[in-house]
N, C-alpha and C positions, 0 to 999 in steps of 0.2 A: 402386088407386093413389091416394095422398093428394096433393091439390093444395095447395101452400103459398099461404096468403093473404098477399099483400104488405102489406096494411094492418096485420097483426099483428106485423110485424118491428119490432124496437126500433132507433131511430135511434142511431148511435154517439155523436152529440153529447150525447144524454141521459145516457149512461153516463159520459161524461167529466165531467159536472157533479158527480157524486157519488162517483166511484170512490175518492177519497182519504179519504172519510168513512165507508167501509164498516167494519163490525165482523164479524169471522169467528168461527166457533166455535173454542174453544181446544182444546189437546191433552187436557185432562181432561174434556171434554164428549163425549158419545157421538154426535156428529153432525158432518157435514162441510159446509162451504159458508158462505154469507152468512147472518149472524144478523140484521143490520139496519143502520141508519144511525145515526151518532153524533148525540146531542142537540145538540151545539154546531155542527152543520153549518148553513150558511145555509138559509133557508126554501125557496129555489128548489131546492137540492140534495135536501132532504127530499121535496118534492113530486115531483121527477123520479124519485127512488128508489121512492116509493110507486106512481107511474104504471108504472114498469118492473116492479115486483113484481106488480101486478095484471094486467098484460099477459101475464106469463110464468107465472102461477099461477091459471089459470082453473078453473071448475067443469068436470066431465067433458063437459057438453053444450056447452061453449064460452063460456058467459056469464061476464062479469066478476064477481069477488067483490065484494060491496058494500063501500063505503068507510065503515067505522064507526070510532068512537072507540077501541074495543078493538083494532082492527087497527092503528091509528096507535100506540097504546101498546106493542103487541107489536113493531112494526118500528122504532120510534125508541128506541134504547138510551141510557139515561142514562150519562154519563161524568163522572168527576171531573177537572176541568181543573187 
């Protein structure tokens, strides 16, 4: 039986900070879900999204993925305003 670690749960207030800035995969892409966060989002929303992403996309052994510049470039989607 798997025990849920309460410290791994994401606070709903974190998601509310960035939900309007999310970028989803389009109909012509072969994937479904969240692609990243818009580049014009406030810095606090970007950080909240990266924190949420790292908490929900861990290595198989449970460790957090390292926060690198390449991860930030992958998750922050440039948009033309």
